[in-house]
Steps between C-alpha positions, in 0.01 A plus 500: 500500500265247337154572642348174369725244668326170570141448608350738751187629666354827619403507868278791601637709216870412546684260273719225645788585266457865404431619856646232729784366284370145549452235232239225528706184464227235528253413226229332712365826640125448473350217702177328400178568694341185641137439397251497787329166441219338695471126437252297705541123528171312466478211753449162336585632155811533286375837377581836650297820504689802366358817661791726401283732289177462698520832688625751241464307173876503444819365655655734756871505590729547797770766494827465314860580594748705301857400591797715402870433537654844459873534449725800477858621526634803683753631745511294816429802718193594289299184561375591848342818365362332189337224704357749749343707220353188337353378831352841578321513165403134442514277810151444642345745255204455268666489158385548142721285277545542124722239337717602204374191318133607527489878530128509418409329830575548869485288815415626849604354833695518825879493472752337732878498474583142600879517502809703412847364429819675399831365377739793484360733230221263391165518679185293467148571628224239518158666463155341514169670428172331595259614228141467387458207260438731205716745312310814407492712185726798555238755396134496596246618246478848659879551517760612248687216333849507352625368165826391667331223702235400244514145364406516131436124485270448798433843648153655532449874481235589756413867479144552620525860610239768436260291292229736378148355518206657315209263447719184510865402455670158485834429668682174424694375803740210426513241775778401737595184685422694817131592546454875461233703680483842330472830682304771318582866558208702364496876437308748282197307617167606349165366609229480236138434586398150402859385433746335737878519496627144522751244378404167345721189473454317170646176646313507833179644352451725800496875563611727785391858564779758494512810719728802497832422670652156560301181431604138557286186486627177656298283261630671185806288426675505163544132402826359366352506150432874527177699478335794326364766734216705351444839660163675479422861589690827493829533691876447481640183656848372578519123552777372727613135473836327532567162347743236618645159434672210671 
């Protein structure tokens, strides 16, 4: 049997075709997230005040909807069981979605089976998933990544595990459309009299003291243009970030 029929998606580790025998028949799967704008009309003036980026410095977005029309063929008496299994695993569940067309990213959201129709041996399931506005890089910087899903044209290899620091070490972190707040996992921590263990952001021109264990700083945000993190001291650090895109 051809295992690559049509366009498909992986839902919580199971593929629409390979595991469920269902083909995605629509092409308009991914809906667009609506920008959260804040426009204030100025009385007595033709001008308007755009406060969209006033709070966070960037445009935020509402959620987006993934809509699937899933079709399949099978014995008439098999459809009740197939639908029941699909509902048990997907309907109302929090779902991680990886599209065949972009295997290097995933969406996350709540799934709902909207409708099921059957005409003799042909069945069709309408599935909607209300997702975050962003799609996320499949592998975070502290996770294993696979060649199979890597995009050689636009992909970024983020492998920031077990960075050895002795005196100082630089780590280049490419940016992402989604702001990234790194988490630092520090081990083999050595304290030296008169010297601090800390991380310094070249872009932000600010430093944060690191301690053994897990460290996270809300005001250390990797900008879209990327940053270089300079580590001072003696320790081993793993930096965890996950990029994303619209």
